[in-house]
N, CA, C and O atoms as a DFTB+ gen file, in Angstrom:
296 C
 N C O
     1  1     -50.952      11.155       9.992
     2  2     -49.604      10.636      10.668
     3  2     -48.467      10.514       9.200
     4  3     -48.455       9.975       8.093
     5  1     -47.544      11.444      10.097
     6  2     -45.804      11.698       9.034
     7  2     -45.050      10.061       8.114
     8  3     -44.942       8.890       8.477
     9  1     -44.812      10.534       7.298
    10  2     -44.502      10.200       6.053
    11  2     -43.070       9.781       6.184
    12  3     -42.235      10.608       5.818
    13  1     -42.696       8.753       6.597
    14  2     -41.301       8.633       6.624
    15  2     -40.236       8.044       5.155
    16  3     -40.284       7.070       4.403
    17  1     -39.576       8.920       5.260
    18  2     -38.835       9.006       3.115
    19  2     -37.070       8.364       4.480
    20  3     -36.883       8.748       5.634
    21  1     -36.265       7.456       3.726
    22  2     -35.253       7.305       3.472
    23  2     -34.162       7.751       3.102
    24  3     -34.480       8.937       3.017
    25  1     -33.494       7.728       2.919
    26  2     -32.310       8.613       2.503
    27  2     -31.120       7.759       2.184
    28  3     -30.493       7.516       3.215
    29  1     -30.439       7.060       0.800
    30  2     -29.990       6.040       1.046
    31  2     -28.226       6.895       1.213
    32  3     -27.747       7.820       0.557
    33  1     -27.649       6.097       2.359
    34  2     -26.623       6.133       3.591
    35  2     -25.201       6.304       2.456
    36  3     -25.074       5.271       1.799
    37  1     -24.168       7.351       2.121
    38  2     -23.240       6.435       1.236
    39  2     -22.272       5.436       2.200
    40  3     -21.785       5.827       3.260
    41  1     -22.151       4.581       1.851
    42  2     -20.176       3.809       2.321
    43  2     -19.379       5.092       2.414
    44  3     -19.798       6.117       1.876
    45  1     -18.554       5.067       2.898
    46  2     -17.811       5.852       3.115
    47  2     -16.306       5.026       3.234
    48  3     -15.279       5.390       2.661
    49  1     -16.411       4.066       3.942
    50  2     -16.210       2.824       3.803
    51  2     -15.579       2.040       2.214
    52  3     -14.437       2.000       1.757
    53  1     -16.270       1.749       1.937
    54  2     -15.945       1.845       1.581
    55  2     -15.643       1.873      -0.379
    56  3     -15.709       1.292      -1.463
    57  1     -15.394       2.713       0.167
    58  2     -15.019       3.755      -0.835
    59  2     -12.793       4.578      -0.495
    60  3     -11.963       5.039      -1.279
    61  1     -12.782       4.306       1.137
    62  2     -11.851       4.146       1.415
    63  2     -10.876       2.759       1.287
    64  3      -9.681       2.489       1.159
    65  1     -11.878       2.221       1.379
    66  2     -11.124       0.633       1.065
    67  2     -10.478       0.768      -0.942
    68  3      -9.599       0.604      -1.787
    69  1     -11.397       1.056      -0.695
    70  2     -10.873       1.208      -2.846
    71  2      -9.640       1.599      -3.000
    72  3      -8.735       0.960      -3.535
    73  1      -9.586       2.722      -2.502
    74  2      -8.775       4.331      -2.262
    75  2      -7.664       3.441      -2.083
    76  3      -6.699       3.288      -2.831
    77  1      -8.001       2.705      -0.676
    78  2      -6.610       2.132      -0.097
    79  2      -6.008       1.661      -0.868
    80  3      -4.874       2.043      -1.157
    81  1      -6.836       0.324      -1.624
    82  2      -6.279      -0.905      -2.336
    83  2      -5.694       0.050      -3.777
    84  3      -4.526      -0.156      -4.106
    85  1      -6.158       0.627      -4.243
    86  2      -5.117       0.870      -5.225
    87  2      -3.676       1.812      -5.360
    88  3      -2.704       1.897      -6.110
    89  1      -4.465       2.752      -3.542
    90  2      -2.786       3.727      -3.539
    91  2      -2.087       2.166      -3.078
    92  3      -2.044       1.447      -4.077
    93  1      -1.750       1.740      -2.319
    94  2      -1.105      -0.301      -1.954
    95  2      -1.027      -0.772      -3.725
    96  3       0.058      -1.148      -4.169
    97  1      -2.055      -0.719      -4.488
    98  2      -1.121      -1.006      -5.698
    99  2      -0.356      -0.678      -5.814
   100  3       0.683      -1.214      -5.428
   101  1      -0.437       0.435      -6.437
   102  2       0.345       1.308      -7.455
   103  2       1.662       1.411      -6.961
   104  3       2.727       1.318      -7.571
   105  1       1.286       1.748      -5.002
   106  2       2.493       1.822      -5.084
   107  2       3.916       0.690      -4.315
   108  3       4.792       0.638      -3.451
   109  1       3.104      -0.206      -5.686
   110  2       3.180      -2.287      -4.546
   111  2       4.534      -2.514      -5.630
   112  3       5.688      -2.927      -5.518
   113  1       3.708      -2.016      -6.672
   114  2       3.906      -1.813      -8.138
   115  2       5.302      -1.206      -8.703
   116  3       6.057      -1.653      -9.566
   117  1       5.404       0.365      -7.647
   118  2       5.925       1.072      -8.397
   119  2       7.642       0.493      -7.211
   120  3       8.691       0.009      -7.636
   121  1       7.329       0.760      -6.000
   122  2       8.205      -0.417      -5.244
   123  2       9.024      -1.329      -5.787
   124  3      10.235      -1.305      -6.006
   125  1       8.067      -2.263      -6.001
   126  2       8.544      -3.258      -6.700
   127  2       9.612      -3.797      -7.828
   128  3      10.236      -4.852      -7.940
   129  1       9.525      -2.375      -8.756
   130  2      10.448      -2.598      -9.926
   131  2      11.087      -2.380      -9.414
   132  3      11.868      -3.305      -9.188
   133  1      11.538      -0.477      -8.465
   134  2      12.681      -0.449      -8.390
   135  2      13.169      -1.017      -7.120
   136  3      14.020      -0.439      -6.444
   137  1      12.616      -2.191      -6.777
   138  2      13.829      -3.168      -5.131
   139  2      14.405      -4.635      -6.777
   140  3      15.228      -5.551      -6.765
   141  1      13.490      -4.143      -7.849
   142  2      13.575      -5.751      -8.984
   143  2      14.958      -4.608      -9.827
   144  3      16.161      -4.867      -9.883
   145  1      14.518      -3.841     -10.170
   146  2      15.757      -3.123     -10.877
   147  2      17.356      -2.909      -9.728
   148  3      18.482      -3.005     -10.216
   149  1      17.189      -2.701      -8.639
   150  2      18.173      -3.055      -7.257
   151  2      18.585      -4.023      -7.221
   152  3      19.752      -4.093      -7.606
   153  1      17.819      -5.510      -6.689
   154  2      18.645      -6.647      -7.414
   155  2      19.256      -7.163      -8.671
   156  3      20.118      -8.024      -8.848
   157  1      18.882      -6.745      -9.134
   158  2      19.370      -7.319     -10.945
   159  2      20.779      -6.030     -10.885
   160  3      21.639      -6.272     -11.733
   161  1      21.025      -4.938     -10.129
   162  2      22.449      -4.185      -9.665
   163  2      23.040      -4.929      -8.412
   164  3      23.658      -4.108      -7.734
   165  1      23.065      -5.840      -8.012
   166  2      23.790      -6.100      -6.336
   167  2      23.325      -4.963      -5.152
   168  3      23.463      -4.788      -3.942
   169  1      22.755      -4.387      -6.192
   170  2      22.631      -3.128      -4.370
   171  2      21.643      -3.328      -3.219
   172  3      20.718      -4.139      -3.184
   173  1      21.878      -2.751      -2.608
   174  2      21.252      -3.053      -0.543
   175  2      20.013      -2.245      -0.956
   176  3      19.991      -1.058      -0.630
   177  1      19.089      -2.706      -1.567
   178  2      17.419      -1.726      -1.921
   179  2      17.179      -2.087      -0.360
   180  3      16.612      -1.217       0.302
   181  1      17.592      -3.405       0.357
   182  2      16.468      -3.029       2.395
   183  2      16.206      -2.192       2.528
   184  3      15.061      -1.751       2.626
   185  1      17.970      -1.256       2.620
   186  2      18.561      -0.184       3.342
   187  2      17.735       1.002       3.238
   188  3      17.617       1.955       4.008
   189  1      17.159       0.733       2.066
   190  2      16.190       2.302       1.665
   191  2      14.961       2.153       2.503
   192  3      14.698       3.012       3.344
   193  1      14.057       0.925       2.288
   194  2      13.038       0.872       2.899
   195  2      12.129       0.436       3.854
   196  3      11.550      -0.643       3.730
   197  1      11.901       1.412       5.084
   198  2      11.658       1.033       6.418
   199  2      10.475       0.075       6.286
   200  3       9.358      -0.082       5.792
   201  1      11.690      -0.608       7.245
   202  2      10.571      -1.816       7.659
   203  2      10.386      -3.255       6.514
   204  3       9.543      -4.151       6.541
   205  1      11.601      -3.012       5.504
   206  2      12.376      -4.242       4.662
   207  2      14.058      -4.450       4.939
   208  3      14.862      -4.401       4.008
   209  1      14.355      -4.625       5.980
   210  2      14.960      -4.522       6.228
   211  2      15.097      -6.617       7.139
   212  3      16.206      -6.932       7.571
   213  1      14.816      -6.870       7.168
   214  2      14.210      -7.995       8.155
   215  2      14.140      -9.440       7.181
   216  3      14.413     -10.638       7.255
   217  1      13.513      -8.322       6.123
   218  2      12.886      -9.381       5.233
   219  2      13.889     -10.359       4.262
   220  3      14.737      -9.979       3.455
   221  1      13.676     -11.116       4.456
   222  2      14.347     -12.252       2.775
   223  2      13.579     -12.159       1.911
   224  3      14.231     -12.169       0.866
   225  1      13.357     -12.139       1.867
   226  2      12.003     -12.835      -0.399
   227  2      12.027     -10.918      -0.239
   228  3      12.027     -10.121       0.699
   229  1      12.050     -10.824      -1.967
   230  2      11.516      -8.879      -2.543
   231  2       9.979      -8.918      -2.246
   232  3       9.356      -7.856      -2.241
   233  1       9.488      -9.842      -2.053
   234  2       8.393      -9.469      -2.193
   235  2       8.043      -9.243      -0.332
   236  3       7.441      -8.261       0.102
   237  1       8.378      -9.960       0.220
   238  2       8.268      -9.313       1.741
   239  2       8.466      -8.047       2.409
   240  3       7.889      -7.395       3.279
   241  1       9.750      -7.910       1.503
   242  2      10.366      -6.765       1.965
   243  2       9.753      -5.264       0.934
   244  3       9.547      -4.151       1.419
   245  1       9.595      -5.570      -0.275
   246  2       8.099      -4.697      -0.990
   247  2       6.873      -4.068      -0.288
   248  3       6.562      -2.877      -0.266
   249  1       5.979      -5.560       0.517
   250  2       5.307      -5.511       0.839
   251  2       5.572      -4.624       2.742
   252  3       4.734      -3.733       2.873
   253  1       5.959      -4.682       3.269
   254  2       6.368      -4.158       4.061
   255  2       6.943      -2.244       4.423
   256  3       6.601      -1.263       5.083
   257  1       8.425      -2.877       3.058
   258  2       8.137      -1.182       2.692
   259  2       6.883      -0.312       2.440
   260  3       6.304       0.515       3.145
   261  1       6.704      -0.695       1.429
   262  2       4.827      -0.184       1.334
   263  2       3.816       0.033       2.151
   264  3       3.002       0.891       1.811
   265  1       3.666      -0.526       3.135
   266  2       3.305      -1.119       4.458
   267  2       3.507       0.014       5.535
   268  3       2.642       0.458       6.291
   269  1       5.118       0.470       5.428
   270  2       4.824       1.410       6.004
   271  2       5.275       3.072       5.346
   272  3       5.312       4.045       6.099
   273  1       5.645       3.192       3.600
   274  2       5.206       4.107       3.334
   275  2       3.211       4.980       3.509
   276  3       2.838       6.151       3.570
   277  1       2.508       3.727       3.526
   278  2       1.373       3.934       3.163
   279  2       0.635       4.560       5.154
   280  3      -0.280       5.318       5.474
   281  1       1.549       3.813       5.899
   282  2       1.438       4.266       7.501
   283  2       1.773       5.636       7.806
   284  3       1.318       5.996       8.892
   285  1       2.341       6.389       7.262
   286  2       2.871       7.682       6.639
   287  2       2.205       9.045       6.942
   288  3       2.138      10.031       7.677
   289  1       1.532       8.046       5.276
   290  2       0.195       9.527       4.824
   291  2      -1.237       8.697       5.871
   292  3      -2.172       8.216       5.230
   293  1      -1.254       8.640       6.894
   294  2      -2.113       8.659       7.613
   295  2      -2.134       9.460       8.412
   296  3      -3.065       9.505       9.216
């Protein structure tokens, strides 16, 4: 009878998820500090980020801008 061996399956979805989370975090921090500096200098930073124009809060605007940025990477 033939012997059956199993090969460990790598989980590319888990690796892709971790990569996306890391990229999102780095992008969020970068855009957050740019938006925070612009907010302190009374600049209209929401027009710089596509998707953030309609958001009222700083965090939601940054998150919208980062999601728009990440969608262009795919």
